[in-house]
N, C-alpha and C positions, 0 to 999 in steps of 0.2 A: 096352957100352954101344951103344946104336944113333946112328945121324949125326944124328939130331933133339937128341940127346942134347946130343953134343957142340955143335949148332948152336946149341941153348940156352943152352949155360955161354958160346961167343964171342960173343955179344950179350949178354948177360944184364948188364953194366952201362951201356951204351947205350942197349938198350931192355929194359927188364926185366919190360914188357908181356907183348910180342912173346915173350922167351924164356920165358915162364911156359906160354905156349900150347904151344910148342914140348913144353915139359918134362914139364908135364902129359900132350900126348899120346906121348909117351913111355913116361913112365910107368904110364898105362892098357894100353898095349901088350907091361906087362911086363919094363921095362927094371931093373931092381934099384939101377943109380947112377944111375938118374932120379929110382927113387922115394925113394933115401936123400937125394940131393940136393933134391928136393923136401919133405921135413920139414926139411933142416935150414933151407928160406928161410922157411916156415910157424915155424921155430923163431923165428929172428929177426924175421919180419917184411920186407918190400921195398918202394923206393921209394914211401918214407912210409907203408904198411899195416901194421899194428902186428902183432905175433906172436899165431899162432893155435894154440895148446897143443891142439886136439883137433885138428886135420888136422895136428900134426907129428908125436903120437903115430899117428896111422891111418897114414900114409905109412912111420913107422918100422915099423910093423909090418909092414906089406905089405913094406915092405926086407926085413926080419928071414927074414919066410916064406918070400923069394925067395931066402936067402941071402948077403947083401948080407953082406961080412966084418967092416964096422966097427957094422953096425945093431944091435948087440944091445947094443954101450956105450952109443951114443947112445941107445936106448930106458930102459936104465937111468938114463941120466943125467935125461931127461925124466919118466920116471915118479916119482921124486926130487921132483921140482917142482909137480905135477900134484895135485890132488884126484880123490878117489876119481870125482863126477861126470865130470871130464875123461876120467877111463879108460873111465870108461862108455858117453860121449857118443863116445869115441873106437870103441870095439866095433861102436856101430851105426853109424857113418859106415863104416867096413870094408866091412861086408854091404854099405849104397849104392854103394859103391866095387866091390865086389868084381860084382856085376851088370853093371856098365857093361863087365867084361873082354869 
C-alpha cells in the first residue's frame, strides 16, 4: 500500500473528507488496498453520506482485478444485495474510472 493510503487511514476518523481525497488518489494510482477500502467506505457510507452501492461495486471489481486478496469475497457479498441495474451502472462507472488511470 502507498503512503497516501496509510495517511488516509490515519486521519479518516478525524477528517473523513480529507481522507477520502487521499484514498481516492491512491486508488486511482492503482493501490489495491486503497481500492478495497474505498469500496468498503462506499458500501457503508461515511461522514453522514449514504452508502453508494454502485461506487462500492465498481471499486471492489477494480480491486479484485488488481488481485486484492479480500476483494472477491466482498464482491460476492455486494452482488447479492444489488439490483441488475446497479451492476450494470458499476460496469459503466469502471469504464470511466479506468480512463482516469
